[in-house]
N, C-alpha and C positions, 0 to 999 in steps of 0.2 A: 504494498499501499505505500503510496507516495503522497506524503506531506508537504502542504508549501505553508510558508508562513510569511505574514506582510503586515505593516501598521495601516491603519486604515485610512488613508489617503484623501487629500481634498480633490475631488474629478480625476481619478489617476489616469494614467497614460497608458497606451494599448501593453506595453510589456507588465502591466502589474496584471492584466486579465489574459495575457499571454499563461503566466504563470499559473493564473487560477485555473484556467483550462486544462491546463497538466498536471493540474494537482488531482489525489482522489478525494482527498480532505484539504478543506483551505482555514487554516486559523488565522483571524483578526487579530493582529497583537496590540488588542486594545488598552492592556497595561503598561505598554512602556512607554518612556519619558517622553514628552513631549521636546522636538527642537526648532527653535526658534529658527525662521528663515527655511525649514525643509520643506515637503509638500504635504507636509500633514495639512495645513490649513491653505493652502494656495496652490494654482497650478495657472496654465498657460493657453490662451484660445489663441488662434489665425486672426489676424484683422488686415485690413487691407495694403499695411506697409510693412507685415513682417507678424509679430505676435506679441501680447498681451498679458500680463498677470490677472488674475482674479484672485484675490485675497481676502482669508474671511477674517475680520478683527476679533482678536481675541485675546486674554489676560495669558499675556509670556510668562510663566512660571513652570518652575523644572518642576514638573510633578506629570505624573501617566495621561497619558493621550485622552483620555476615559474621565477627567476628571477638570478638563479645559474647560472652561466658558467662554460664550460669545461676548463681545462688546455690542452688544445690539445698539446700543443708541448712538453708535458713529455712524454718521451721517455724511453722505461725498454728494454736494450741492443738493441739498436739501433732501434725499432718499435716503434709504435704508440699506446697508451692505447689500442684500438680497434683492432688495428692488434693481440697484443699481449691476449685481451679476446680473439679474434675467434680462434685463435691455442690453447689455452688451452682447448677450448671447443672442440675443433675440435680432438685435441689428447686423451681426457678422455673420449669420448664418439664415438668417428668413431665407434668401434665395437658393439654398444648396436642394439638391433634389430629396433629400429623404426629411428636411427641417417639420415638415407638415406632419410627418405621422407621426412624430415625437413631441411636437411641440405641447398638445395638451399636459402630458403625463410631465414635463419639463417646468410647465407654469405650474402645477400641482405640488409639487417638490420647494420648490422658492415663494412661493402665496404663503407657505407658513411659517411659523416663526418658530424659532430655537433657541434654546438655553445653552446648549452644549455643542461644542464642535463635533464630537462621535456622532451626534444622530443625525446633522446633516450628511455628514461624510458617509454614513451607513445607508442612508436614503437614497441617495445617488450611486454606491455600489450596487447595492440592488436592483436599481433601474436599468442600470447598464450591464449588470449582469444578463438580466429579463430579455432586455434589446438583442443581443451580441447570443441569447439562448444558450447561456452555460448555465449550468444545473449542479454545479460540484458542491461539497457538502459542506457549510460554514459553521465553525464553531468560533469561540472565542479566546481568548487568554486568560482572560480575567476570572473565568470561571472555575478556572482548576486550583490557583490559588496560589501558586509557585512562587515562594519567595526567593528562589535562584535568580542569578543573572548571566550575563550574555550566553555564551554558548551552551553553558548547562542547564540554562532553562530550555533554551529550544532541545535539547535532547530530551530535558525532560515531558514536555508538551510533545513529539512526535513518539515518543515510548508511552505514554499516558494512552493518546489515541489508537496504540497498538499497528504504529507506519514501521516500514521494513527499510523506508527510502525518504530521506530530505530532500527537498528539490531548494535550493540558493539562489539569490539571486547571483548573480555574476562577482559580483566586491566579494563577497564573501571567502572565496580566495585568499583576501586579503586579512580577515580577521578570526575566523573561525579557527578552533582548535577542534582540528580531525580527530583526535585521540580519544575523544571525549565519545564522540561519534563510535569510534572502534572497539572502545570496549562495552557498546551498548547493540554491537552490532547491527550497525543504521548504516546504510550506505549513503555516503553524500554523493548527490548531484548538481550540476550548475546551469541556472539556465543560460540556454543559447538564445537570445533574442535577436533577431533582426528587423531592426523596425522596417516595416513595406512601404514603399512608394506608394499614393495614390492620386486622383483628381481633387485638389483644394480649390476650395473660394478664393478666388484673389489670384495673382501670377504669382510663381513660382513654388514650392513646398516648402515645408518646415514641418520638419520631421520632432516627436516626442510632444504633440500638445497635447491637453485632454484626450480622453478617447470618444470623447462628445463630438471632435473634430470629425474622427473616421466614421462614426455613426450617422451625423447629419449629412456626410458627402457620400458617403456607399451603402449605409443601411447596415453592415455587418462587420465584423471584423477581417481587414483585408487582408 
């Protein structure tokens, strides 16, 4: 059984869903420490002259992601952050081939109010999974209550789930203690994700945008 583990990013890119699709069980690492400036509260969309960050305003504390609160009173030009994000998405994707197919659902998500970052991140991940027809089983790391850290916690999670293979991101080669996996007879494989090229709105191609870019332009994972 292949187990993938990843933090619950905001509007994740295609590589996140590639890992999800290749896993038998996927662990949302919701009690990992929040990292300021990472993709946990922001991501990028394609715009007419390149790309743009969409950032959720949050209380930037060194606490688990599932405890991070949204600073909902922050406004941009008189609108809330979620109104601003929805407007950016609509304005930049309304002419893409598949935006009409998903507009109702994306509006429903952004027209709600959220107190916690984890809540909107999971709503968007579930929406994209459904849109990409991915039915991998999802569990949450916080459900297990492990107090271990780093590689040890990853090993604990995979073992508890009953996995015999851990699917790591490519950067795992730089920080994982592989001997800890070997001691538990867990094979480690590394994700090999090559970003696909596809027809985007506006000229040129920008890789590594939020997966909504591929969804609105192609209607599927390219």
